[in-house]
GUDOKOL-500505 format. One line per 4 residues: their letters; for each residue y, z, x of C-alpha. Coordinates in nm, 4 decimals. Last residue first. Layout:
GUDOKOL-500505
A> Y,Z,X ~ ... .
END
This chain:
GUDOKOL-500505
VAQG> 15.6431,-7.1875,-9.1767 ~ 15.3680,-7.0410,-8.9581 ~ 15.5427,-6.7020,-8.9677 ~ 15.5413,-6.7068,-9.3464 .
ECLA> 15.1729,-6.7982,-9.3391 ~ 15.1067,-6.5062,-9.1053 ~ 15.3029,-6.2595,-9.3176 ~ 15.1263,-6.3567,-9.6392 .
KGFL> 14.7806,-6.3782,-9.4788 ~ 14.7557,-6.0312,-9.3399 ~ 14.9241,-5.7674,-9.1266 ~ 14.6450,-5.7622,-8.8693 .
LQSR> 14.7166,-6.1227,-8.7721 ~ 15.0874,-6.0792,-8.6994 ~ 15.0751,-6.0628,-8.3169 ~ 14.7836,-6.3082,-8.2936 .
LQSI> 14.9247,-6.5753,-8.5212 ~ 14.9995,-6.8491,-8.2664 ~ 14.6644,-6.7973,-8.0899 ~ 14.4752,-6.7996,-8.4201 .
DARN> 14.2644,-7.1111,-8.3605 ~ 14.0419,-7.1439,-8.6665 ~ 13.6646,-7.1212,-8.6346 ~ 13.6518,-7.2468,-8.9937 .
QILE> 13.3993,-6.9833,-9.1026 ~ 13.5755,-6.6988,-8.9216 ~ 13.9212,-6.8003,-9.0433 ~ 13.7832,-6.8242,-9.3985 .
FYWA> 13.6364,-6.4752,-9.3599 ~ 13.9790,-6.3471,-9.2553 ~ 14.1241,-6.5042,-9.5701 ~ 13.8520,-6.3555,-9.7921 .
GDKV> 13.9164,-6.0104,-9.6478 ~ 14.2931,-6.0217,-9.6975 ~ 14.2918,-5.7889,-10.0002 ~ 14.0595,-5.5396,-9.8294 .
DGYL> 14.2872,-5.2377,-9.7845 ~ 14.0899,-4.9090,-9.7765 ~ 13.8577,-5.0080,-9.4939 ~ 13.8399,-5.3552,-9.3392 .
VAGI> 13.5898,-5.4707,-9.0773 ~ 13.6207,-5.8223,-8.9349 ~ 13.4267,-6.0586,-8.7114 ~ 13.4459,-6.3865,-8.5178 .
VRDR> 13.8215,-6.4488,-8.5250 ~ 13.9113,-6.7221,-8.2771 ~ 14.1497,-6.7143,-7.9837 ~ 13.8687,-6.7155,-7.7242 .
ELVL> 13.6680,-6.4413,-7.8964 ~ 13.8343,-6.2069,-8.1402 ~ 13.7018,-5.9076,-8.3371 ~ 13.9351,-5.7850,-8.6108 .
RKYV> 13.9410,-5.4166,-8.6993 ~ 14.1348,-5.2788,-8.9931 ~ 14.1640,-4.9172,-9.1115 ~ 14.3658,-4.7937,-9.4083 .
GRRP> 14.3739,-4.4451,-9.5653 ~ 14.7443,-4.4773,-9.6460 ~ 14.8368,-4.1740,-9.4348 ~ 14.5673,-4.2520,-9.1784 .
DRLL> 14.7120,-4.5976,-9.0978 ~ 14.4954,-4.7480,-8.8252 ~ 14.5251,-5.1118,-8.7191 ~ 14.3037,-5.2561,-8.4481 .
LDET> 14.2728,-5.5958,-8.2789 ~ 13.9561,-5.6070,-8.0738 ~ 13.8503,-5.8210,-7.7804 ~ 13.5322,-6.0172,-7.7165 .
SPGG> 13.3422,-6.1334,-7.4069 ~ 13.1545,-5.8067,-7.3450 ~ 13.0433,-5.7729,-7.7087 ~ 13.1537,-5.7742,-8.0715 .
LFDG> 13.0518,-5.5214,-8.3390 ~ 13.2072,-5.7056,-8.6355 ~ 13.0081,-6.0235,-8.5819 ~ 13.0755,-6.1936,-8.9139 .
ASYL> 13.2169,-6.0179,-9.2165 ~ 13.2927,-5.6684,-9.3428 ~ 13.4863,-5.5385,-9.6407 ~ 13.5208,-5.1893,-9.7830 .
DVGT> 13.7085,-5.0448,-10.0817 ~ 13.6494,-4.6735,-10.1510 ~ 13.5886,-4.5692,-10.5123 ~ 13.2348,-4.4405,-10.4690 .
VKLR> 13.1502,-4.7337,-10.2419 ~ 13.3315,-5.0477,-10.3445 ~ 13.1845,-5.3274,-10.1427 ~ 13.2809,-5.6665,-10.0109 .
TATA> 13.0213,-5.8121,-9.7780 ~ 13.0760,-6.1436,-9.6039 ~ 12.8141,-6.4051,-9.5335 ~ 12.7784,-6.6718,-9.2688 .
RQVY> 12.5888,-6.9640,-9.4116 ~ 12.2243,-7.0554,-9.4507 ~ 12.1832,-7.4124,-9.5708 ~ 11.9837,-7.4924,-9.8840 .
RRHG> 11.9454,-7.8651,-9.9306 ~ 12.0526,-8.0803,-10.2233 ~ 11.8784,-8.4114,-10.2809 ~ 11.9870,-8.5238,-10.6228 .
AGAL> 11.8865,-8.4115,-10.9700 ~ 11.5115,-8.3886,-11.0309 ~ 11.5772,-8.0862,-11.2528 ~ 11.3465,-7.8686,-11.0414 .
HAGC> 11.5374,-7.9930,-10.7399 ~ 11.8735,-7.9031,-10.8927 ~ 11.7546,-7.5571,-10.9963 ~ 11.6259,-7.4926,-10.6437 .
VRAQ> 11.9553,-7.5866,-10.4817 ~ 12.1715,-7.3817,-10.7178 ~ 11.9307,-7.0865,-10.7136 ~ 11.9306,-7.0845,-10.3335 .
DWIP> 12.3105,-7.0764,-10.3256 ~ 12.3043,-6.7868,-10.5743 ~ 12.0602,-6.6083,-10.3402 ~ 12.2928,-6.6664,-10.0452 .
AVLG> 12.5846,-6.5022,-10.2316 ~ 12.3915,-6.2119,-10.3897 ~ 12.2922,-6.0321,-10.0715 ~ 11.9341,-5.9341,-9.9915 .
FTAM> 11.7803,-6.2220,-9.8000 ~ 11.5033,-6.3011,-9.5524 ~ 11.5456,-6.5167,-9.2418 ~ 11.2828,-6.6990,-9.0308 .
RHQV> 11.4003,-7.0476,-9.1376 ~ 11.3774,-6.9462,-9.5039 ~ 11.1694,-6.6450,-9.6041 ~ 11.1511,-6.5743,-9.9749 .
CEGV> 11.0887,-6.2637,-10.1906 ~ 11.4550,-6.1586,-10.2004 ~ 11.5623,-6.4676,-10.3872 ~ 11.3942,-6.7968,-10.4625 .
AYVR> 11.0446,-6.9504,-10.4625 ~ 10.9071,-7.2928,-10.5520 ~ 10.5514,-7.4088,-10.6293 ~ 10.4412,-7.7611,-10.7183 .
PDYT> 10.4702,-7.8864,-10.3603 ~ 10.2396,-7.6081,-10.2309 ~ 10.3761,-7.5273,-9.8837 ~ 10.6623,-7.3595,-10.0663 .
QLTD> 10.9705,-7.5368,-10.2020 ~ 11.3120,-7.3759,-10.1743 ~ 11.4619,-7.7222,-10.1088 ~ 11.5371,-7.6344,-9.7445 .
DVVI> 11.1768,-7.5242,-9.6887 ~ 11.0078,-7.2084,-9.8143 ~ 10.7893,-6.9365,-9.6603 ~ 10.7122,-6.6522,-9.9025 .
GRQC> 10.8411,-6.3476,-9.7151 ~ 10.7629,-6.1581,-9.3943 ~ 10.5062,-6.4306,-9.3219 ~ 10.3688,-6.6095,-9.6235 .
HLGA> 10.1875,-6.9396,-9.6823 ~ 10.0614,-6.9421,-10.0403 ~ 9.6969,-6.8479,-10.0972 ~ 9.7366,-6.7091,-10.4504 .
QQAL> 9.6614,-6.3585,-10.3214 ~ 9.9447,-6.4018,-10.0720 ~ 10.1828,-6.5071,-10.3480 ~ 10.0835,-6.2015,-10.5528 .
EINP> 10.1405,-5.9705,-10.2563 ~ 10.4780,-6.1203,-10.1636 ~ 10.7346,-5.8639,-10.2785 ~ 10.9852,-5.8917,-9.9935 .
RVGV> 11.0523,-5.5547,-9.8269 ~ 11.3141,-5.2951,-9.9136 ~ 11.5149,-5.0311,-9.7302 ~ 11.5450,-4.6585,-9.6641 .
TMVV> 11.6660,-4.5515,-10.0077 ~ 11.4280,-4.2654,-10.0893 ~ 11.5561,-4.0363,-10.3635 ~ 11.4433,-3.6721,-10.3656 .
LDAA> 11.4847,-3.4357,-10.6624 ~ 11.4381,-3.0595,-10.6804 ~ 11.5439,-3.0293,-10.3159 ~ 11.6241,-2.7342,-10.0898 .
IETG> 11.6789,-2.8557,-9.7356 ~ 11.4398,-2.7345,-9.4655 ~ 11.5290,-2.7535,-9.0962 ~ 11.2287,-2.7630,-8.8629 .
DDLR> 11.3862,-2.9970,-8.6063 ~ 11.1843,-3.2896,-8.7438 ~ 11.3285,-3.2429,-9.0913 ~ 11.1688,-3.0788,-9.3964 .
VATV> 11.2732,-3.1755,-9.7503 ~ 11.2383,-2.9104,-10.0195 ~ 11.0911,-2.8149,-10.3583 ~ 10.9114,-3.1337,-10.4690 .
RESG> 10.6763,-3.0774,-10.7615 ~ 10.3268,-2.9380,-10.8154 ~ 10.2836,-2.8219,-10.4564 ~ 10.6050,-2.8862,-10.2680 .
VIET> 10.7556,-2.9961,-9.9382 ~ 10.8519,-3.3505,-9.8489 ~ 10.7680,-3.3849,-9.4828 ~ 10.8890,-3.5334,-9.1530 .
TRAN> 11.2388,-3.6558,-9.2404 ~ 11.4380,-3.7579,-8.9328 ~ 11.8027,-3.6547,-8.8959 ~ 12.0534,-3.8304,-8.6712 .
LLFR> 12.2981,-3.7625,-8.9553 ~ 12.2931,-3.4756,-9.2064 ~ 12.5558,-3.5354,-9.4744 ~ 12.6954,-3.3319,-9.7646 .
LGKR> 12.8694,-3.4856,-10.0658 ~ 13.1536,-3.3001,-10.2401 ~ 13.4228,-3.5637,-10.2979 ~ 13.5961,-3.4589,-9.9761 .
ELAK> 13.2656,-3.5221,-9.7984 ~ 13.2751,-3.8772,-9.9333 ~ 13.6174,-3.9448,-9.7815 ~ 13.5105,-3.7916,-9.4502 .
QLLV> 13.1972,-4.0078,-9.4410 ~ 13.3950,-4.3220,-9.5194 ~ 13.6418,-4.2572,-9.2397 ~ 13.3536,-4.1922,-8.9974 .
SASK> 13.1849,-4.5162,-9.1030 ~ 13.5062,-4.7111,-9.0497 ~ 13.5241,-4.5821,-8.6929 ~ 13.1536,-4.6440,-8.6213 .
DLQR> 13.1532,-5.0074,-8.7328 ~ 13.0569,-5.0899,-9.0875 ~ 12.8158,-5.3169,-9.2769 ~ 12.4779,-5.2654,-9.1118 .
EMLS> 12.5677,-4.9139,-8.9945 ~ 12.6183,-4.7976,-9.3529 ~ 12.6631,-4.4356,-9.2428 ~ 12.6676,-4.3343,-8.8758 .
DILH> 12.4357,-4.1425,-8.6394 ~ 12.1179,-4.3097,-8.7655 ~ 11.8216,-4.1389,-8.9380 ~ 12.0219,-4.0426,-9.2462 .
VVTV> 11.9820,-3.7414,-9.4750 ~ 12.2291,-3.7324,-9.7658 ~ 12.2719,-3.3957,-9.9389 ~ 12.3670,-3.3717,-10.3074 .
SMGQ> 12.4441,-3.0764,-10.5371 ~ 12.3899,-3.2178,-10.8855 ~ 12.6371,-3.2532,-11.1709 ~ 12.5519,-3.6030,-11.2938 .
RLLG> 12.8543,-3.7330,-11.1014 ~ 12.6919,-3.5975,-10.7846 ~ 12.3751,-3.7808,-10.8891 ~ 12.5674,-4.1081,-10.9144 .
NAAE> 12.7527,-4.0533,-10.5871 ~ 12.4293,-3.9859,-10.3987 ~ 12.2593,-4.2883,-10.5535 ~ 12.5545,-4.5072,-10.4515 .
LGLL> 12.5452,-4.3594,-10.1021 ~ 12.1729,-4.4287,-10.0717 ~ 12.2106,-4.7855,-10.1942 ~ 12.4881,-4.8606,-9.9452 .
GGGI> 12.3047,-4.7161,-9.6464 ~ 12.2666,-4.3472,-9.5711 ~ 11.8926,-4.3097,-9.6297 ~ 11.6962,-4.0133,-9.7665 .
IVAH> 11.8947,-3.8738,-10.0589 ~ 11.8375,-3.5059,-10.1307 ~ 11.9142,-3.3619,-10.4731 ~ 11.9539,-2.9947,-10.5748 .
RHDR> 12.0270,-2.8737,-10.9296 ~ 11.7530,-2.9567,-11.1753 ~ 11.7211,-2.9724,-11.5532 ~ 11.9624,-3.2467,-11.6576 .
AAAI> 11.9380,-3.4204,-11.3177 ~ 11.5698,-3.4944,-11.3808 ~ 11.6538,-3.6998,-11.6933 ~ 11.9237,-3.8938,-11.5077 .
MSEV> 11.6787,-3.9591,-11.2225 ~ 11.4087,-4.0844,-11.4606 ~ 11.6561,-4.3145,-11.6396 ~ 11.7692,-4.4569,-11.3059 .
DKID> 11.4158,-4.5171,-11.1781 ~ 11.3178,-4.6805,-11.5096 ~ 11.6226,-4.9072,-11.4928 ~ 11.5213,-5.0436,-11.1533 .
RFSF> 11.5363,-4.9970,-10.7762 ~ 11.6332,-4.6505,-10.6677 ~ 11.3119,-4.4910,-10.5363 ~ 11.2064,-4.1541,-10.6637 .
VGPL> 11.0416,-3.8276,-10.5546 ~ 11.0470,-3.5616,-10.8295 ~ 10.6711,-3.5591,-10.8793 ~ 10.5044,-3.5657,-10.5365 .
THGP> 10.3998,-3.9013,-10.3872 ~ 10.6040,-3.8606,-10.0664 ~ 10.4480,-3.5206,-9.9995 ~ 10.3335,-3.5868,-9.6448 .
VPIL> 10.5412,-3.8683,-9.4954 ~ 10.4736,-4.2309,-9.5914 ~ 10.8430,-4.3307,-9.5984 ~ 10.8793,-4.5354,-9.9178 .
LPKS> 11.0129,-4.8884,-9.8889 ~ 11.1492,-5.0365,-10.2091 ~ 10.9895,-5.3597,-10.3288 ~ 11.1505,-5.7022,-10.3251 .
GTAF> 11.2155,-5.9925,-10.5574 ~ 10.9316,-6.1584,-10.7507 ~ 11.1140,-6.4843,-10.8135 ~ 10.8272,-6.7304,-10.7721 .
LLRD> 10.8778,-7.0551,-10.9619 ~ 10.5790,-7.2608,-11.0747 ~ 10.5898,-7.6273,-11.1756 ~ 10.3282,-7.8112,-11.3808 .
YSAE> 10.2161,-7.4836,-11.5298 ~ 9.9464,-7.3355,-11.7505 ~ 9.9925,-6.9941,-11.9092 ~ 9.7312,-6.7238,-11.9597 .
VGSQ> 9.8022,-6.3947,-12.1375 ~ 9.5522,-6.1248,-12.0352 ~ 9.7755,-5.8176,-12.0719 ~ 9.8420,-5.8039,-11.6971 .
SRVV> 9.9341,-6.1700,-11.6914 ~ 9.7318,-6.4755,-11.5904 ~ 9.8769,-6.7846,-11.4250 ~ 9.7224,-7.1313,-11.4456 .
RRGR> 9.7531,-7.4389,-11.2255 ~ 9.3738,-7.4998,-11.2282 ~ 9.3621,-7.5187,-10.8488 ~ 9.6601,-7.2865,-10.8117 .
DIAV> 9.4816,-7.0061,-10.9958 ~ 9.7378,-6.7263,-11.0104 ~ 9.6687,-6.3595,-11.0828 ~ 9.8598,-6.0456,-11.1834 .
VPDG> 10.1614,-6.1889,-11.3677 ~ 10.3757,-5.9101,-11.5073 ~ 10.3831,-5.8089,-11.8739 ~ 10.6824,-5.5875,-11.9501 .
AHLK> 10.8721,-5.8895,-12.0794 ~ 10.6765,-6.2031,-12.1694 ~ 10.9614,-6.4418,-12.2507 ~ 10.8960,-6.7881,-12.3969 .
IGKA> 11.2155,-6.9893,-12.3411 ~ 11.3497,-7.2030,-12.6281 ~ 11.7082,-7.1588,-12.5102 ~ 11.8040,-6.9647,-12.8242 .
AYWD> 11.4924,-6.7478,-12.7893 ~ 11.5753,-6.6636,-12.4287 ~ 11.9332,-6.5765,-12.5238 ~ 11.8152,-6.3607,-12.8159 .
RSHI> 11.6083,-6.1519,-12.5737 ~ 11.9343,-6.0582,-12.4042 ~ 12.0474,-6.2278,-12.0855 ~ 12.2906,-6.0531,-11.8499 .
VIDD> 12.2225,-5.6913,-11.9526 ~ 12.4449,-5.4485,-11.7604 ~ 12.6363,-5.2988,-12.0535 ~ 12.3195,-5.2471,-12.2587 .
VSKE> 12.1883,-5.0114,-11.9884 ~ 12.4991,-4.7992,-12.0325 ~ 12.7948,-4.7808,-11.7964 ~ 13.0023,-4.5073,-11.6279 .
GALV> 12.7303,-4.2406,-11.6395 ~ 12.6922,-4.2307,-11.2597 ~ 12.3369,-4.3620,-11.2852 ~ 12.4578,-4.6510,-11.5033 .
PSLL> 12.7432,-4.7167,-11.2576 ~ 12.4811,-4.7419,-10.9769 ~ 12.2508,-4.9726,-11.1735 ~ 12.5246,-5.2361,-11.1638 .
IRNY> 12.3748,-5.4374,-10.8771 ~ 12.0552,-5.4769,-11.0802 ~ 12.2371,-5.6965,-11.3300 ~ 11.9949,-5.7419,-11.6184 .
NGYP> 11.7434,-6.0020,-11.7372 ~ 11.5766,-5.9129,-12.0670 ~ 11.3875,-5.5896,-12.0825 ~ 11.0327,-5.4486,-12.0665 .
EAGF> 11.0102,-5.4720,-11.6854 ~ 10.7383,-5.6660,-11.5021 ~ 10.8701,-6.0047,-11.6097 ~ 10.6940,-6.3271,-11.7088 .
VTID> 10.8981,-6.6338,-11.8035 ~ 10.7739,-6.9479,-11.9809 ~ 10.9739,-7.2701,-11.9854 ~ 10.8839,-7.5953,-12.1620 .
YLQP> 11.0687,-7.8296,-11.9367 ~ 11.3198,-8.1197,-11.9325 ~ 11.5337,-8.0352,-12.2340 ~ 11.8271,-7.8570,-12.0683 .
ALEL> 11.8367,-8.0819,-11.7601 ~ 12.1420,-8.0116,-11.5436 ~ 12.2797,-7.6905,-11.6969 ~ 11.9287,-7.5825,-11.7908 .
LEEV> 11.8212,-7.6009,-11.4263 ~ 12.1180,-7.3968,-11.3034 ~ 12.0488,-7.1338,-11.5700 ~ 11.6800,-7.1278,-11.4750 .
TRMG> 11.7777,-7.0678,-11.1122 ~ 12.0079,-6.7835,-11.2197 ~ 11.7124,-6.6479,-11.4169 ~ 11.4868,-6.6406,-11.1140 .
AMGN> 11.7427,-6.4844,-10.8816 ~ 11.8672,-6.2182,-11.1273 ~ 11.5298,-6.0839,-11.2334 ~ 11.2611,-6.2028,-11.4731 .
GVVV> 10.9811,-6.2644,-11.2231 ~ 10.7104,-6.5288,-11.2182 ~ 10.8715,-6.8332,-11.3789 ~ 10.6401,-7.0895,-11.5399 .
LRPR> 10.7657,-7.4446,-11.5846 ~ 10.5630,-7.6724,-11.8119 ~ 10.6083,-8.0484,-11.8314 ~ 10.7176,-8.1781,-12.1708 .
PRSD> 10.4543,-8.3168,-12.4012 ~ 10.4175,-8.6968,-12.4032 ~ 10.5317,-8.9481,-12.6656 ~ 10.9061,-8.9037,-12.6112 .
SVRI> 10.8688,-8.9735,-12.2415 ~ 10.9075,-8.7372,-11.9484 ~ 10.8812,-8.8287,-11.5842 ~ 10.8469,-8.5699,-11.3108 .
APAN> 10.8240,-8.6922,-10.9515 ~ 10.5520,-8.5400,-10.7347 ~ 10.6910,-8.2581,-10.5194 ~ 10.7993,-8.3229,-10.1628 .
M> 10.6582,-8.0855,-9.9029 .
END
């Protein structure tokens, strides 16, 4: 899967790079490419949304009224113009002819390519229960979703969030800040189960309840009730929760339909090798739409690594390879600091070190296996998170630090001296 070498001379036109998707992954890859080879390609970018590239992670503060849309823009239209990039915003690609090496957009624009970069991201999952297409039912994925929710919050009172993961809690906090009464319905018995153990989840739930949020856990949605607009959410036990606005935040799936139509090899995502190249050597893919060695991706850190590798290969610079690494998650959920890394659930061969300080609102759990840290969950005090993550990555022997380990790096390094 090695791409033909690109050679550019003064007498020949530059090769053409077309980017399908104007989100964070695709534009970070373009940034990496421009850093290494700013004049190598004529670059054309197609995006589904009518904006420049923006930071999707910061949609939550926009919903909460803490930031404006302008505040979260990473690359304005002026940036594209200054870099000589043709931007077709609000005009997604709808067809790709790999034989002719041409893409066609929704408005009929055609662009030829020598290299093609897929950065189509992911799509929100909607539970296909009766009523899920009613007006007033939203996902929480883009600026349009946020603007629609803010508009609905002006005239309506009751919101139900389906899904108690990070995105659901951020949506709940944002709508609470917009003055709505908010109930979170979650299928599992603890919030943010992918990032937190049960104890930290309980602490988080109590903190959010004090802010005014309501939670129904172990609750399965069976119907969204309403005729012309949503009026309630019905659960499997018959309970009905009044709802003028429903937000589904139950997960995402890689957006691969266009790649499939183009005949690229896809499984859960667009299958790529260690250079982020697809089975077509002229076509690359990065971000939430890809599948690399059976894994798909949602966190920023691995996607930035992918962008670095892919940008270098597009530039013809070196032989970098993308290697999956352990990741850590540092979050600030409605004002509460959280950090998790590694195998924080543990198993029969592991032991836990625990620190609970209810007065300070601090909880720490380190999971050890044979004198090595393999996982960590921190709640309220996360300043040593990066150090614990370093211990996990380096498989460091902590036998001499065991009694001080929960108290952080400063004390342990002083003890080591």
